[in-house]
gemmi code that builds the backbone of each chain (N, CA, C; Angstrom):
import gemmi

chains = {
    "A": [
        ("MET", (60.729, -127.631, -114.539), (61.327, -128.319, -115.681), (60.442, -128.119, -116.888)),
        ("ASP", (61.064, -127.968, -118.033), (60.331, -127.800, -119.276), (60.463, -129.089, -120.083)),
        ("ILE", (59.367, -129.541, -120.676), (59.369, -130.759, -121.483), (58.823, -130.413, -122.862)),
        ("LYS", (59.639, -130.582, -123.878), (59.192, -130.359, -125.258), (59.123, -131.711, -125.944)),
        ("MET", (57.983, -131.969, -126.590), (57.771, -133.269, -127.212), (57.599, -133.129, -128.715)),
        ("ARG", (58.220, -134.022, -129.455), (57.988, -134.091, -130.888), (58.112, -135.550, -131.297)),
        ("GLU", (57.678, -135.854, -132.513), (57.814, -137.231, -132.991), (58.789, -137.289, -134.137)),
        ("VAL", (59.670, -138.251, -134.093), (60.599, -138.501, -135.197), (60.348, -139.933, -135.635)),
        ("ASP", (59.806, -140.091, -136.827), (59.308, -141.400, -137.283), (58.305, -141.891, -136.231)),
        ("GLU", (58.555, -143.039, -135.659), (57.593, -143.560, -134.669), (58.052, -143.312, -133.234)),
        ("VAL", (59.099, -142.533, -133.086), (59.676, -142.343, -131.743), (59.194, -141.012, -131.146)),
        ("ALA", (58.687, -141.088, -129.931), (58.328, -139.868, -129.198), (59.599, -139.340, -128.549)),
        ("VAL", (59.994, -138.140, -128.953), (61.240, -137.544, -128.447), (60.886, -136.419, -127.472)),
        ("LEU", (61.308, -136.593, -126.238), (61.050, -135.572, -125.221), (62.366, -134.907, -124.851)),
        ("SER", (62.424, -133.600, -125.032), (63.619, -132.842, -124.642), (63.341, -132.190, -123.301)),
        ("LEU", (64.148, -132.576, -122.314), (63.933, -132.095, -120.952), (64.911, -130.968, -120.648)),
        ("SER", (64.444, -129.977, -119.923), (65.378, -128.938, -119.487), (65.028, -128.509, -118.064)),
        ("GLY", (66.060, -128.130, -117.329), (65.857, -127.688, -115.949), (66.203, -128.782, -114.960)),
        ("ARG", (65.458, -128.828, -113.872), (65.758, -129.773, -112.799), (64.822, -130.976, -112.839)),
        ("LEU", (65.403, -132.140, -112.625), (64.596, -133.358, -112.541), (64.661, -133.829, -111.091)),
        ("ASP", (63.654, -133.440, -110.321), (63.612, -133.778, -108.895), (62.255, -134.388, -108.557)),
        ("LEU", (61.868, -134.342, -107.297), (60.645, -135.021, -106.862), (59.408, -134.503, -107.597)),
        ("ALA", (59.221, -133.187, -107.591), (58.022, -132.612, -108.199), (58.043, -132.797, -109.716)),
        ("ASN", (59.180, -132.506, -110.335), (59.258, -132.581, -111.788), (59.281, -134.023, -112.291)),
        ("GLY", (59.776, -134.929, -111.467), (59.749, -136.347, -111.838), (58.321, -136.842, -111.969)),
        ("SER", (57.444, -136.386, -111.097), (56.027, -136.769, -111.179), (55.396, -136.211, -112.447)),
        ("THR", (55.756, -134.969, -112.774), (55.228, -134.355, -113.998), (55.648, -135.161, -115.226)),
        ("LEU", (56.913, -135.555, -115.231), (57.420, -136.333, -116.368), (56.706, -137.682, -116.463)),
        ("LYS", (56.534, -138.339, -115.335), (55.840, -139.635, -115.352), (54.407, -139.491, -115.882)),
        ("ASP", (53.729, -138.410, -115.458), (52.362, -138.177, -115.933), (52.331, -137.989, -117.445)),
        ("GLN", (53.302, -137.242, -117.956), (53.343, -137.003, -119.404), (53.590, -138.301, -120.162)),
        ("LEU", (54.454, -139.134, -119.609), (54.737, -140.412, -120.264), (53.517, -141.326, -120.230)),
        ("LYS", (52.765, -141.276, -119.139), (51.556, -142.118, -119.056), (50.586, -141.771, -120.179)),
        ("GLN", (50.516, -140.482, -120.501), (49.637, -140.073, -121.604), (50.126, -140.651, -122.929)),
        ("LEU", (51.425, -140.664, -123.107), (51.978, -141.241, -124.336), (51.678, -142.738, -124.418)),
        ("PHE", (51.855, -143.429, -123.279), (51.576, -144.871, -123.265), (50.097, -145.121, -123.588)),
        ("ALA", (49.235, -144.265, -123.037), (47.797, -144.414, -123.294), (47.484, -144.224, -124.773)),
        ("ASN", (48.334, -143.460, -125.456), (48.153, -143.243, -126.900), (48.988, -144.221, -127.728)),
        ("ASN", (49.360, -145.327, -127.073), (50.078, -146.421, -127.749), (51.457, -146.027, -128.270)),
        ("LYS", (52.059, -145.035, -127.653), (53.439, -144.708, -128.001), (54.345, -145.599, -127.155)),
        ("THR", (55.133, -146.410, -127.832), (55.979, -147.357, -127.091), (57.471, -147.109, -127.299)),
        ("SER", (57.816, -146.266, -128.263), (59.231, -145.947, -128.505), (59.485, -144.542, -127.986)),
        ("ILE", (60.289, -144.467, -126.950), (60.472, -143.201, -126.231), (61.942, -142.834, -126.183)),
        ("HIS", (62.207, -141.588, -126.477), (63.575, -141.090, -126.306), (63.547, -139.829, -125.444)),
        ("LEU", (64.422, -139.792, -124.451), (64.542, -138.615, -123.591), (65.896, -137.965, -123.843)),
        ("ASN", (65.848, -136.727, -124.320), (67.085, -135.968, -124.526), (67.354, -135.162, -123.264)),
        ("LEU", (68.479, -135.464, -122.610), (68.786, -134.860, -121.307), (69.753, -133.672, -121.418)),
        ("ALA", (69.967, -133.188, -122.639), (71.015, -132.182, -122.854), (70.879, -130.974, -121.924)),
        ("ASP", (69.670, -130.555, -121.676), (69.477, -129.339, -120.881), (69.021, -129.618, -119.457)),
        ("VAL", (69.202, -130.863, -119.008), (68.912, -131.174, -117.602), (70.094, -130.678, -116.774)),
        ("GLU", (69.853, -129.693, -115.958), (70.947, -129.068, -115.204), (71.097, -129.667, -113.813)),
        ("PHE", (70.096, -130.439, -113.393), (70.147, -131.019, -112.040), (69.296, -132.276, -112.038)),
        ("ILE", (69.827, -133.336, -111.450), (69.020, -134.546, -111.235), (69.424, -135.123, -109.894)),
        ("ASN", (68.447, -135.585, -109.143), (68.767, -136.251, -107.878), (68.097, -137.625, -107.868)),
        ("SER", (68.122, -138.294, -106.718), (67.622, -139.675, -106.693), (66.126, -139.734, -106.984)),
        ("SER", (65.398, -138.661, -106.684), (63.964, -138.637, -107.024), (63.788, -138.629, -108.533)),
        ("GLY", (64.611, -137.831, -109.213), (64.555, -137.804, -110.669), (64.969, -139.133, -111.269)),
        ("LEU", (66.010, -139.740, -110.691), (66.435, -141.069, -111.156), (65.317, -142.078, -110.944)),
        ("GLY", (64.655, -141.981, -109.802), (63.541, -142.884, -109.505), (62.430, -142.757, -110.535)),
        ("ALA", (62.175, -141.534, -110.960), (61.145, -141.314, -111.994), (61.560, -141.987, -113.293)),
        ("LEU", (62.841, -141.885, -113.642), (63.316, -142.524, -114.879), (63.230, -144.045, -114.777)),
        ("VAL", (63.575, -144.587, -113.606), (63.466, -146.044, -113.418), (62.006, -146.478, -113.547)),
        ("SER", (61.111, -145.690, -112.960), (59.683, -145.995, -113.048), (59.221, -146.002, -114.502)),
        ("ILE", (59.666, -145.005, -115.262), (59.294, -144.926, -116.686), (59.860, -146.129, -117.449)),
        ("MET", (61.090, -146.485, -117.137), (61.705, -147.622, -117.808), (60.903, -148.901, -117.551)),
        ("LYS", (60.453, -149.077, -116.310), (59.681, -150.275, -115.981), (58.341, -150.287, -116.714)),
        ("GLU", (57.739, -149.113, -116.825), (56.474, -149.014, -117.570), (56.694, -149.359, -119.040)),
        ("VAL", (57.789, -148.860, -119.593), (58.094, -149.138, -121.003), (58.278, -150.638, -121.214)),
        ("ARG", (58.955, -151.285, -120.267), (59.145, -152.732, -120.386), (57.808, -153.464, -120.366)),
        ("LEU", (56.913, -153.004, -119.488), (55.606, -153.660, -119.366), (54.840, -153.631, -120.681)),
        ("ILE", (54.987, -152.522, -121.409), (54.255, -152.422, -122.678), (55.126, -152.885, -123.858)),
        ("LYS", (56.245, -153.534, -123.515), (57.180, -154.068, -124.510), (57.657, -152.987, -125.468)),
        ("GLY", (57.934, -151.834, -124.913), (58.455, -150.737, -125.712), (59.949, -150.574, -125.507)),
        ("ARG", (60.430, -149.398, -125.856), (61.869, -149.159, -125.714), (62.097, -147.719, -125.305)),
        ("LEU", (63.042, -147.548, -124.386), (63.385, -146.215, -123.873), (64.872, -145.981, -124.082)),
        ("THR", (65.206, -144.840, -124.670), (66.621, -144.460, -124.771), (66.797, -143.065, -124.169)),
        ("LEU", (68.018, -142.795, -123.752), (68.384, -141.481, -123.217), (69.572, -140.970, -124.030)),
        ("SER", (69.724, -139.661, -124.063), (70.922, -139.130, -124.730), (71.360, -137.813, -124.126)),
        ("ASN", (72.571, -137.436, -124.489), (73.150, -136.122, -124.194), (73.242, -135.734, -122.721)),
        ("PRO", (73.457, -136.679, -121.823), (73.575, -136.221, -120.430), (74.816, -135.361, -120.243)),
        ("ALA", (74.699, -134.287, -119.506), (75.876, -133.498, -119.143), (76.806, -134.394, -118.326)),
        ("SER", (78.078, -134.051, -118.313), (79.048, -134.919, -117.631), (78.656, -135.134, -116.169)),
        ("TYR", (78.115, -134.081, -115.574), (77.702, -134.173, -114.177), (76.545, -135.168, -114.007)),
        ("VAL", (75.601, -135.132, -114.945), (74.456, -136.050, -114.886), (74.929, -137.478, -115.178)),
        ("GLN", (75.810, -137.616, -116.167), (76.358, -138.942, -116.500), (77.054, -139.546, -115.276)),
        ("GLU", (77.768, -138.715, -114.538), (78.478, -139.174, -113.348), (77.505, -139.765, -112.331)),
        ("ILE", (76.354, -139.128, -112.195), (75.370, -139.627, -111.228), (74.796, -140.967, -111.680)),
        ("PHE", (74.568, -141.115, -112.988), (74.132, -142.422, -113.505), (75.179, -143.490, -113.194)),
        ("GLU", (76.439, -143.128, -113.313), (77.491, -144.119, -113.090), (77.651, -144.455, -111.610)),
        ("ILE", (77.597, -143.438, -110.759), (77.723, -143.682, -109.315), (76.628, -144.619, -108.829)),
        ("THR", (75.421, -144.409, -109.344), (74.280, -145.220, -108.907), (74.170, -146.518, -109.703)),
        ("GLN", (75.098, -146.700, -110.650), (75.135, -147.885, -111.510), (73.912, -148.003, -112.411)),
        ("LEU", (73.181, -146.912, -112.553), (72.027, -146.938, -113.455), (72.465, -146.832, -114.914)),
        ("SER", (73.722, -146.472, -115.125), (74.220, -146.415, -116.508), (74.202, -147.811, -117.133)),
        ("HIS", (74.124, -148.855, -116.276), (74.110, -150.217, -116.800), (72.717, -150.648, -117.256)),
        ("ILE", (71.700, -150.007, -116.746), (70.360, -150.494, -117.100), (69.638, -149.574, -118.083)),
        ("PHE", (70.160, -148.350, -118.259), (69.570, -147.472, -119.277), (70.416, -147.530, -120.536)),
        ("GLU", (69.758, -147.363, -121.676), (70.481, -147.192, -122.944), (70.783, -145.709, -123.085)),
        ("ILE", (72.023, -145.328, -122.861), (72.404, -143.915, -122.903), (73.322, -143.682, -124.100)),
        ("TYR", (72.925, -142.778, -124.967), (73.711, -142.450, -126.163), (74.294, -141.048, -126.023)),
        ("SER", (75.410, -140.847, -126.727), (76.059, -139.531, -126.673), (75.212, -138.465, -127.353)),
        ("THR", (74.540, -138.863, -128.429), (73.737, -137.877, -129.162), (72.329, -138.417, -129.411)),
        ("GLU", (71.431, -137.492, -129.660), (70.057, -137.880, -129.992), (70.031, -138.644, -131.307)),
        ("GLU", (70.857, -138.227, -132.272), (70.879, -138.877, -133.583), (71.240, -140.355, -133.437)),
        ("GLU", (72.252, -140.629, -132.632), (72.652, -142.027, -132.423), (71.508, -142.820, -131.796)),
        ("ALA", (70.859, -142.215, -130.837), (69.760, -142.919, -130.159), (68.628, -143.211, -131.135)),
        ("LEU", (68.272, -142.217, -131.941), (67.150, -142.415, -132.863), (67.506, -143.423, -133.959)),
        ("SER", (68.767, -143.399, -134.389), (69.202, -144.393, -135.381), (69.048, -145.802, -134.828)),
        ("SER", (69.304, -145.942, -133.543), (69.261, -147.275, -132.937), (67.853, -147.875, -132.989)),
        ("PHE", (66.840, -147.031, -133.085), (65.477, -147.581, -133.154), (65.252, -148.297, -134.486)),
        ("HIS", (66.038, -147.934, -135.505), (65.905, -148.609, -136.802), (66.675, -149.914, -136.816)),
        ("THR", (67.778, -149.957, -136.049), (68.615, -151.158, -136.065), (68.265, -152.127, -134.947)),
        ("THR", (67.643, -151.603, -133.895), (67.238, -152.440, -132.766), (65.737, -152.279, -132.577)),
        ("PRO", (64.942, -153.065, -133.316), (63.494, -152.856, -133.254), (62.909, -153.173, -131.881)),
        ("VAL", (61.787, -152.535, -131.611), (61.046, -152.823, -130.384), (60.613, -154.273, -130.408)),
        ("LYS", (60.727, -154.941, -129.245), (60.349, -156.354, -129.172), (58.866, -156.525, -129.469)),
        ("ALA", (58.546, -157.571, -130.256), (57.137, -157.808, -130.602), (56.400, -158.395, -129.414)),
    ],
    "B": [
        ("MET", (82.678, -115.434, -92.452), (81.778, -116.585, -92.582), (80.359, -116.109, -92.885)),
        ("ILE", (79.701, -116.843, -93.761), (78.295, -116.542, -94.072), (77.435, -117.591, -93.380)),
        ("CYS", (76.491, -117.156, -92.574), (75.563, -118.089, -91.927), (74.137, -117.713, -92.325)),
        ("ARG", (73.398, -118.674, -92.812), (72.014, -118.407, -93.193), (71.135, -119.553, -92.698)),
        ("GLU", (69.875, -119.225, -92.425), (68.923, -120.261, -92.017), (67.667, -120.141, -92.860)),
        ("PHE", (67.163, -121.275, -93.307), (65.971, -121.302, -94.155), (64.959, -122.293, -93.569)),
        ("GLU", (63.712, -122.053, -93.864), (62.660, -122.977, -93.419), (61.654, -123.151, -94.554)),
        ("TYR", (61.241, -124.403, -94.777), (60.360, -124.708, -95.907), (59.230, -125.633, -95.454)),
        ("PRO", (58.078, -125.500, -96.093), (57.014, -126.487, -95.836), (57.364, -127.812, -96.504)),
        ("SER", (56.793, -128.884, -96.009), (57.112, -130.209, -96.558), (56.261, -130.504, -97.786)),
        ("THR", (56.535, -129.788, -98.854), (55.834, -130.006, -100.121), (56.885, -130.169, -101.226)),
        ("PRO", (56.578, -130.979, -102.229), (57.570, -131.229, -103.293), (58.114, -129.955, -103.937)),
        ("ASP", (57.291, -128.916, -104.056), (57.767, -127.677, -104.683), (58.865, -126.997, -103.869)),
        ("SER", (58.979, -127.346, -102.593), (59.998, -126.714, -101.750), (61.414, -127.063, -102.203)),
        ("VAL", (61.568, -128.212, -102.891), (62.913, -128.604, -103.327), (63.484, -127.535, -104.254)),
        ("GLY", (62.675, -127.100, -105.222), (63.143, -126.088, -106.168), (63.439, -124.762, -105.479)),
        ("ALA", (62.553, -124.362, -104.564), (62.764, -123.100, -103.839), (64.048, -123.161, -103.023)),
        ("MET", (64.275, -124.302, -102.365), (65.483, -124.480, -101.557), (66.741, -124.409, -102.438)),
        ("LEU", (66.693, -125.086, -103.583), (67.859, -125.085, -104.473), (68.164, -123.675, -104.966)),
        ("ASP", (67.124, -122.922, -105.281), (67.317, -121.536, -105.745), (67.994, -120.693, -104.660)),
        ("GLU", (67.511, -120.827, -103.421), (68.037, -119.979, -102.344), (69.468, -120.366, -101.967)),
        ("LEU", (69.729, -121.679, -101.934), (71.110, -122.092, -101.614), (72.079, -121.706, -102.736)),
        ("THR", (71.616, -121.834, -103.969), (72.471, -121.439, -105.101), (72.850, -119.968, -104.997)),
        ("ALA", (71.885, -119.125, -104.629), (72.164, -117.693, -104.511), (73.223, -117.429, -103.443)),
        ("VAL", (73.129, -118.135, -102.315), (74.118, -117.949, -101.247), (75.506, -118.416, -101.708)),
        ("LEU", (75.544, -119.581, -102.344), (76.830, -120.149, -102.770), (77.466, -119.312, -103.883)),
        ("ASP", (76.635, -118.812, -104.802), (77.162, -117.928, -105.849), (77.726, -116.651, -105.220)),
        ("GLY", (77.006, -116.132, -104.232), (77.461, -114.919, -103.553), (78.794, -115.117, -102.838)),
        ("ALA", (79.014, -116.349, -102.376), (80.269, -116.665, -101.688), (81.333, -117.141, -102.665)),
        ("GLU", (81.029, -117.092, -103.962), (81.969, -117.478, -105.017), (82.467, -118.909, -104.854)),
        ("VAL", (81.533, -119.777, -104.495), (81.867, -121.207, -104.404), (81.960, -121.762, -105.817)),
        ("ASP", (82.957, -122.592, -106.046), (83.167, -123.220, -107.340), (81.886, -123.910, -107.814)),
        ("ARG", (81.594, -123.762, -109.120), (80.334, -124.296, -109.667), (80.231, -125.812, -109.496)),
        ("SER", (81.345, -126.507, -109.659), (81.332, -127.962, -109.520), (80.988, -128.370, -108.084)),
        ("LEU", (81.589, -127.682, -107.133), (81.282, -127.986, -105.737), (79.837, -127.613, -105.412)),
        ("THR", (79.378, -126.510, -105.960), (77.982, -126.119, -105.744), (77.044, -127.221, -106.206)),
        ("ARG", (77.294, -127.770, -107.401), (76.432, -128.839, -107.924), (76.413, -130.035, -106.971)),
        ("ARG", (77.590, -130.425, -106.531), (77.676, -131.602, -105.666), (77.005, -131.342, -104.321)),
        ("MET", (77.205, -130.153, -103.823), (76.592, -129.835, -102.538), (75.068, -129.797, -102.654)),
        ("LEU", (74.576, -129.168, -103.724), (73.121, -129.081, -103.900), (72.512, -130.471, -104.041)),
        ("LEU", (73.230, -131.358, -104.703), (72.712, -132.716, -104.848), (72.589, -133.376, -103.476)),
        ("ALA", (73.657, -133.340, -102.694), (73.642, -134.000, -101.380), (72.581, -133.372, -100.467)),
        ("VAL", (72.507, -132.041, -100.473), (71.503, -131.384, -99.621), (70.098, -131.728, -100.101)),
        ("SER", (69.907, -131.792, -101.404), (68.558, -132.117, -101.906), (68.151, -133.526, -101.491)),
        ("GLU", (69.127, -134.429, -101.410), (68.801, -135.791, -100.976), (68.374, -135.801, -99.504)),
        ("ALA", (69.125, -135.099, -98.668), (68.748, -135.036, -97.248), (67.413, -134.317, -97.084)),
        ("PHE", (67.222, -133.289, -97.877), (65.980, -132.503, -97.816), (64.773, -133.362, -98.222)),
        ("THR", (64.941, -134.107, -99.314), (63.826, -134.953, -99.786), (63.526, -136.047, -98.766)),
        ("ASN", (64.573, -136.631, -98.181), (64.347, -137.633, -97.134), (63.590, -137.025, -95.956)),
        ("ALA", (63.983, -135.809, -95.563), (63.312, -135.132, -94.452), (61.840, -134.897, -94.767)),
        ("MET", (61.589, -134.513, -95.978), (60.219, -134.183, -96.380), (59.345, -135.432, -96.494)),
        ("VAL", (59.889, -136.462, -97.158), (59.085, -137.651, -97.456), (59.037, -138.610, -96.263)),
        ("HIS", (60.215, -138.953, -95.724), (60.261, -139.976, -94.673), (60.135, -139.363, -93.276)),
        ("GLY", (60.678, -138.183, -93.076), (60.600, -137.552, -91.758), (59.243, -136.895, -91.529)),
        ("ASN", (58.945, -135.930, -92.353), (57.713, -135.148, -92.157), (56.518, -135.699, -92.916)),
        ("GLN", (56.725, -136.833, -93.591), (55.617, -137.545, -94.248), (54.812, -136.637, -95.179)),
        ("LEU", (55.481, -135.690, -95.817), (54.836, -134.776, -96.768), (53.673, -133.999, -96.143)),
        ("GLN", (53.747, -133.751, -94.845), (52.732, -132.909, -94.189), (53.214, -131.452, -94.282)),
        ("PRO", (52.532, -130.645, -95.095), (53.028, -129.289, -95.379), (53.314, -128.448, -94.139)),
        ("GLN", (52.536, -128.659, -93.086), (52.707, -127.812, -91.890), (53.962, -128.175, -91.090)),
        ("GLU", (54.570, -129.330, -91.396), (55.790, -129.734, -90.693), (56.986, -129.123, -91.431)),
        ("PRO", (57.757, -128.289, -90.760), (58.836, -127.577, -91.470), (60.120, -128.402, -91.627)),
        ("ILE", (60.853, -128.031, -92.633), (62.222, -128.524, -92.793), (63.132, -127.305, -92.686)),
        ("LYS", (64.116, -127.399, -91.787), (65.049, -126.277, -91.610), (66.401, -126.610, -92.236)),
        ("ILE", (67.000, -125.595, -92.803), (68.375, -125.732, -93.287), (69.200, -124.614, -92.676)),
        ("ARG", (70.299, -124.996, -92.062), (71.273, -124.012, -91.571), (72.534, -124.170, -92.416)),
        ("LEU", (72.970, -123.068, -92.974), (74.106, -123.104, -93.891), (75.209, -122.193, -93.385)),
        ("ALA", (76.421, -122.734, -93.294), (77.584, -121.934, -92.893), (78.661, -122.097, -93.959)),
        ("VAL", (79.057, -120.980, -94.538), (80.056, -121.004, -95.615), (81.269, -120.210, -95.162)),
        ("ASN", (82.443, -120.842, -95.145), (83.657, -120.075, -94.864), (84.718, -120.383, -95.916)),
        ("GLU", (85.914, -119.952, -95.673), (86.962, -120.067, -96.702), (87.347, -121.507, -97.012)),
        ("THR", (87.234, -122.377, -96.019), (87.741, -123.741, -96.219), (86.650, -124.797, -96.369)),
        ("ASP", (85.487, -124.545, -95.811), (84.449, -125.562, -95.937), (83.051, -124.956, -95.901)),
        ("ILE", (82.088, -125.817, -96.185), (80.671, -125.448, -96.142), (79.977, -126.510, -95.304)),
        ("VAL", (79.184, -126.079, -94.345), (78.457, -127.030, -93.505), (76.968, -126.740, -93.622)),
        ("ALA", (76.199, -127.786, -93.878), (74.745, -127.640, -93.981), (74.082, -128.603, -93.005)),
        ("ASP", (73.187, -128.082, -92.178), (72.340, -128.912, -91.317), (70.951, -128.963, -91.943)),
        ("ILE", (70.387, -130.156, -92.013), (69.027, -130.322, -92.530), (68.227, -131.013, -91.431)),
        ("LEU", (67.166, -130.371, -90.976), (66.420, -130.882, -89.812), (64.953, -131.084, -90.157)),
        ("ASP", (64.424, -132.247, -89.745), (62.987, -132.471, -89.893), (62.360, -132.648, -88.516)),
        ("THR", (61.058, -132.844, -88.472), (60.350, -132.964, -87.198), (59.754, -134.359, -87.013)),
        ("GLY", (60.161, -135.290, -87.887), (59.578, -136.636, -87.821), (60.051, -137.434, -86.619)),
        ("LYS", (59.604, -138.654, -86.561), (59.953, -139.536, -85.440), (60.889, -140.648, -85.923)),
        ("GLY", (61.702, -141.131, -84.976), (62.561, -142.279, -85.260), (63.534, -142.052, -86.393)),
        ("GLY", (64.112, -140.859, -86.416), (64.983, -140.498, -87.518), (66.156, -141.446, -87.728)),
        ("LEU", (66.841, -141.789, -86.649), (68.019, -142.656, -86.789), (67.637, -144.074, -87.223)),
        ("ASP", (66.508, -144.534, -86.758), (66.059, -145.869, -87.174), (65.840, -145.925, -88.674)),
        ("ARG", (65.367, -144.806, -89.227), (65.144, -144.783, -90.680), (66.463, -145.000, -91.416)),
        ("ILE", (67.510, -144.397, -90.881), (68.811, -144.540, -91.542), (69.348, -145.960, -91.352)),
        ("LYS", (69.237, -146.454, -90.099), (69.783, -147.793, -89.807), (69.080, -148.883, -90.603)),
        ("ASN", (67.755, -148.713, -90.787), (66.960, -149.755, -91.436), (66.879, -149.604, -92.948)),
        ("LYS", (67.640, -148.676, -93.463), (67.596, -148.449, -94.906), (68.040, -149.711, -95.652)),
        ("LYS", (67.244, -150.091, -96.650), (67.603, -151.247, -97.467), (68.349, -150.758, -98.704)),
        ("PRO", (69.368, -151.492, -99.111), (70.110, -151.047, -100.304), (69.221, -151.068, -101.542)),
        ("ALA", (69.437, -150.059, -102.386), (68.659, -149.990, -103.622), (69.180, -151.033, -104.602)),
        ("THR", (68.268, -151.635, -105.345), (68.666, -152.493, -106.462), (68.570, -151.663, -107.736)),
        ("SER", (69.012, -152.227, -108.842), (68.967, -151.467, -110.090), (67.539, -151.130, -110.488)),
        ("GLU", (66.581, -151.902, -109.995), (65.184, -151.675, -110.356), (64.438, -150.814, -109.336)),
        ("SER", (65.118, -150.440, -108.252), (64.454, -149.647, -107.203), (64.172, -148.238, -107.702)),
        ("GLU", (63.015, -147.725, -107.296), (62.688, -146.343, -107.659), (63.096, -145.370, -106.560)),
        ("SER", (63.587, -145.882, -105.451), (64.044, -145.021, -104.354), (65.165, -145.747, -103.619)),
        ("GLY", (65.742, -145.075, -102.617), (66.757, -145.728, -101.794), (68.191, -145.393, -102.159)),
        ("ARG", (68.376, -144.431, -103.085), (69.743, -144.074, -103.488), (70.255, -142.801, -102.820)),
        ("GLY", (69.379, -142.114, -102.097), (69.728, -140.803, -101.558), (70.881, -140.808, -100.575)),
        ("ILE", (70.858, -141.723, -99.627), (71.915, -141.748, -98.603), (73.267, -142.058, -99.243)),
        ("ASP", (73.264, -142.963, -100.221), (74.528, -143.286, -100.902), (75.083, -142.059, -101.620)),
        ("LEU", (74.206, -141.284, -102.244), (74.671, -140.074, -102.941), (75.162, -139.025, -101.939)),
        ("ILE", (74.476, -138.921, -100.813), (74.930, -137.990, -99.767), (76.352, -138.347, -99.343)),
        ("ARG", (76.570, -139.629, -99.067), (77.895, -140.059, -98.588), (78.951, -139.884, -99.670)),
        ("HIS", (78.554, -140.062, -100.909), (79.519, -139.929, -101.996), (79.969, -138.481, -102.187)),
        ("PHE", (79.035, -137.578, -102.130), (79.345, -136.197, -102.514), (79.738, -135.289, -101.354)),
        ("SER", (79.623, -135.748, -100.131), (80.030, -134.911, -99.005), (81.343, -135.421, -98.433)),
        ("ALA", (82.087, -134.513, -97.815), (83.308, -134.928, -97.135), (82.957, -135.661, -95.845)),
        ("SER", (81.839, -135.274, -95.262), (81.389, -135.891, -94.015), (79.873, -135.787, -93.930)),
        ("ALA", (79.237, -136.869, -93.507), (77.782, -136.872, -93.318), (77.486, -137.452, -91.941)),
        ("LYS", (76.879, -136.652, -91.072), (76.556, -137.122, -89.726), (75.042, -137.086, -89.525)),
        ("PHE", (74.555, -138.133, -88.877), (73.117, -138.249, -88.648), (72.896, -138.297, -87.146)),
        ("ALA", (72.015, -137.438, -86.657), (71.710, -137.417, -85.222), (70.214, -137.208, -85.042)),
        ("GLU", (69.732, -137.643, -83.877), (68.306, -137.487, -83.595), (68.126, -136.352, -82.606)),
        ("SER", (67.235, -135.448, -82.919), (66.985, -134.343, -81.993), (66.053, -134.808, -80.878)),
        ("SER", (65.863, -133.973, -79.875), (65.060, -134.361, -78.706), (63.623, -134.683, -79.085)),
        ("ASN", (63.134, -134.113, -80.169), (61.757, -134.414, -80.580), (61.686, -135.618, -81.515)),
        ("GLY", (62.831, -136.281, -81.739), (62.841, -137.480, -82.576), (63.136, -137.201, -84.031)),
        ("GLY", (63.147, -135.956, -84.408), (63.452, -135.621, -85.796), (64.907, -135.879, -86.125)),
        ("LEU", (65.186, -135.965, -87.380), (66.547, -136.257, -87.818), (67.276, -134.959, -88.146)),
        ("LYS", (68.522, -134.885, -87.692), (69.401, -133.775, -88.060), (70.559, -134.354, -88.870)),
        ("VAL", (70.661, -133.922, -90.092), (71.742, -134.381, -90.967), (72.723, -133.230, -91.124)),
        ("THR", (73.968, -133.481, -90.789), (75.011, -132.453, -90.920), (75.983, -132.871, -92.016)),
        ("LEU", (76.032, -132.068, -93.053), (76.877, -132.370, -94.205), (77.997, -131.346, -94.296)),
        ("THR", (79.210, -131.831, -94.481), (80.366, -130.940, -94.636), (80.978, -131.144, -96.018)),
        ("PHE", (81.320, -130.029, -96.638), (81.949, -130.046, -97.968), (83.215, -129.209, -97.882)),
        ("LEU", (84.296, -129.718, -98.457), (85.574, -129.008, -98.388), (85.773, -128.146, -99.616)),
        ("ARG", (86.084, -126.877, -99.403), (86.322, -125.997, -100.546), (87.709, -126.221, -101.128)),
        ("ALA", (88.622, -126.721, -100.304), (90.000, -126.845, -100.759), (90.142, -127.779, -101.944)),
        ("ASN", (89.497, -128.967, -101.869), (89.657, -129.909, -102.985), (88.347, -130.164, -103.708)),
        ("ASN", (87.301, -129.390, -103.355), (86.013, -129.469, -104.035), (85.297, -130.814, -103.903)),
        ("ASN", (85.844, -131.720, -103.147), (85.289, -133.072, -102.999), (85.221, -133.810, -104.334)),
        ("THR", (85.823, -133.255, -105.395), (85.623, -133.868, -106.702), (86.432, -135.142, -106.870)),
        ("LEU", (87.434, -135.312, -106.038), (88.252, -136.507, -106.170), (87.940, -137.504, -105.065)),
        ("SER", (86.800, -137.289, -104.423), (86.498, -138.119, -103.251), (85.576, -139.264, -103.619)),
        ("TYR", (85.929, -140.032, -104.642), (85.122, -141.194, -104.982), (85.284, -142.247, -103.906)),
        ("LYS", (84.257, -142.350, -103.055), (84.394, -143.230, -101.895), (83.706, -144.553, -102.154)),
    ],
}
model = gemmi.Model(1)
for chain_id, residues in chains.items():
    chain = gemmi.Chain(chain_id)
    for i, (resn, *xyz) in enumerate(residues, 1):
        res = gemmi.Residue()
        res.name, res.seqid = resn, gemmi.SeqId(i, " ")
        for name, pos in zip(("N", "CA", "C"), xyz):
            atom = gemmi.Atom()
            atom.name, atom.element = name, gemmi.Element(name[0])
            atom.pos, atom.b_iso = gemmi.Position(*pos), 0.0
            res.add_atom(atom)
        chain.add_residue(res)
    model.add_chain(chain)
structure = gemmi.Structure()
structure.add_model(model)
structure.setup_entities()
C-alpha cells in the first residue's frame, strides 16, 4: 500500500492506495502514531485508490479512530469505492466513521465541525 | 476445470502474495471482476484467521489453499495446522462497533454461497468456500 501525506490547513490528509490488509494496516497505524506524536489531531484518510480492504484493514481503521478519540481529535474518511463502501455498511462501521463522498466535503467539515477542546 | 494448490508461510506479507496469485488464476479463467473481489475478500479472511489464530503467526507453519474453478462455481479450501480449529469458530464472540477484530467470519458468510468449517486429523481448520459464477453472489445479502 502506498500512503501519501500532505497538510491542508491544520488537517493531515493521507491518500491511501492499494490494499489495506493485515500487513498494510500495521504500516498505516505506525504512520498515524507518528502524526499523533507530532500533535496532529485532525486526520483525513482519502480512500479513493484503496482497491482492497478486509477485516484486518477495518480493524486498523477502528484502532486509529480510537486513538484519535483518546487525543480528542477528529478522523474523517472520503471517496471509498462502492465495493469498499459496501464493506463498511455490511460491518455497520459506516455508522461510526464519518465518511464523505469527496475529500473537499470532508475538509470543509473541519471548519464547520471543530475538534473538541 | 482449473485446479491449483498454493502454500504460504504464516507471515503477514503472505496475504498480498496470496491475493496476487489467486487474482492471476481468476483473471485467467475470466471470472467476473465483481465476483473476484468478493471471493478474494472471503478467502483473505479465512487466510488471515488461519495465519493468526490457527498457526499463531509461526512462519514455519504453512497455510494451504486449494482452488478449483469451473464454469458454474469456484471452490477454495484454506487449511492451517493449528489446534482446536472448530472450537475457535464455535467460541467466536460477535464483534462490536469498537472491536478491532472479529468481523472475518461474518464477511466470509456474507460473500460466499457456502462456507464449511471442518477439523483435520491434526486439529487444523479446513475452511471450504464456494462461490457461484452464475449469479456472482452479488445479490446474496444474507
